[in-house]
Residue, then its C-alpha position, 0 to 999 in steps of 0.5 A: m498500442d504495443q504491449q511494452t507501451e502499456i506496461e510502461l505507461q502503466a508502471a508510471a502510472f503506479r510512481r505517479l500513485q506512490k509519489h502521491l500517497m507518500e510524498d504529495r499526501t502524506d497526510v491521508q492515514n493507511i486506516d482512511l484509505m482502508n475504509l473508504a478504498g479497500f486497500c492502504r500504502n500496505c495493500l499496495s507494499r503488499w502486492y508489489q512484493e506478491a509480484a516479486n515473488e511470481r516472479g522467483i525474487e525473494m522478499d520479505k513484507a518489511k523489505a517491501r514496504e521498505i521499497f514502497y515507502g522509501m523507509t522503514m514502517d518505524e520511520w513512516k508511523a513516527n513521522y506521519q502515522t496518527e493515532a486512529g479512534p474506535e469508529k475508525q478501528v469499527a471500520f477498520e476490521q470490516a474494511f480489512k476482512e472484506n478486502v484482505t483476509d482470504k475469503g475462500 
């Protein structure tokens, strides 16, 4: 497979993952994704932002999230986010520390 085709397939898989998380499974909470998989929608939007920044494209966290979510975070939270109980919050703190926070 040539490199361009591989890039196109990777981009298609990313778009499908994005659609799955943003349209098909809005019921799945970010905190559950982070606790189970070590990443969530916010991580995906951050990785998008980092890729843009690496290429000299200025993009802040809010803009990256709006691009990934297709709406502002406030809109997402109002439409889809539910309250997380204390157990989930404790698990999230650990998952965030293990997967997002710099370990260096």
